[in-house]
C-alpha positions in Angstrom: 60.1 140.0 108.5 58.3 137.0 107.1 58.8 138.2 103.6 62.5 138.9 104.2 62.9 135.3 105.4 60.9 133.9 102.5 63.2 135.7 100.0 66.1 133.9 101.7 64.6 130.4 101.5 62.6 130.1 104.7 59.2 128.8 104.1 56.4 127.0 105.9 56.3 129.4 108.9 54.7 128.3 112.2 53.4 130.6 114.9 53.3 130.5 118.7 51.7 132.9 121.0 50.6 132.8 124.7 47.1 133.0 123.2 46.5 130.0 121.0 43.7 131.8 119.2 46.2 134.5 118.2 48.7 132.0 117.0 46.0 130.3 115.0 45.0 133.6 113.4 48.6 134.3 112.5 49.3 130.8 111.2 46.0 130.5 109.2 45.6 126.8 110.1 46.1 124.4 113.0 49.0 122.6 111.3 51.2 125.8 111.7 50.0 127.1 115.1 52.0 126.1 118.2 50.6 126.1 121.7 52.6 128.2 124.2 52.7 125.4 126.6 54.2 123.1 124.0 56.9 125.7 123.4 57.6 126.3 127.0 58.0 122.6 127.8 59.8 121.9 124.6 57.6 118.8 124.2 57.7 116.1 121.6 55.0 117.8 119.5 57.6 120.4 118.4 59.4 119.8 115.1 62.7 121.2 113.8 62.4 124.7 112.4 64.7 126.6 110.1 64.1 129.8 112.1 62.9 130.8 115.5 61.7 134.3 115.9 61.2 135.7 119.5 59.3 138.8 120.5 57.9 138.6 124.0 57.9 141.0 127.0 59.2 138.3 129.3 62.2 140.4 130.2 64.5 137.3 130.1 65.7 134.5 128.0 63.0 132.0 127.1 65.0 130.0 124.7 66.9 127.3 126.5 69.7 125.0 125.3 67.1 122.2 125.1 65.1 124.4 122.7 68.2 124.9 120.5 68.9 121.2 120.5 65.3 120.1 119.8 64.3 122.8 117.3 67.7 122.9 115.5 67.1 126.3 113.9 69.5 127.8 111.4 68.7 131.2 112.7 67.3 132.8 115.8 65.7 136.3 115.4 65.3 138.0 118.7 63.0 141.1 118.5 62.7 141.5 122.3 64.2 144.1 124.5 65.6 142.8 126.7 66.6 139.8 124.7 64.6 136.6 124.8 67.7 134.5 123.8 71.2 134.4 125.0 73.2 135.5 122.0 76.4 133.7 123.0 74.6 130.4 123.7 72.9 130.6 120.3 76.2 131.4 118.5 78.0 128.6 120.4 75.7 126.1 118.7 76.8 127.5 115.3 73.3 129.1 114.8 73.0 132.5 113.3 71.7 135.2 115.7 69.9 138.4 114.7 69.0 140.8 117.5 67.3 144.2 117.3 70.6 146.0 116.5 71.4 143.5 113.7 68.0 144.0 112.2 68.3 147.8 112.1 71.5 147.3 110.1 69.8 144.9 107.7 66.9 147.2 107.1 69.3 150.0 106.2 71.0 147.7 103.7 67.6 146.7 102.2 66.7 150.4 101.6 70.1 151.2 100.1 69.9 151.9 96.3 73.2 150.0 96.0 71.8 146.7 97.5 
């Protein structure tokens, strides 16, 4: 998914996980690792991000309107089942939304010899 986004102009990825050590490992450095508490509270340490990718087992939406207004993403990719974002709320802010079903279609297109 990271390489798909990079091919479409998304760079400088940041990582957040309930375990900061895991976020740090994914990010590669402290500048790109986000503490879970900072994300949950949507605190002032958060920046604006081109994309927000969600994949938790929370079983509910964890992305609030405050997150959308603070982070100002161009796209929300929701890999969770059930969803971690409210699709209609995301779209109402003119933000692109990709859920699991959407990603399945994209992957089929990527594998197509006519793409």
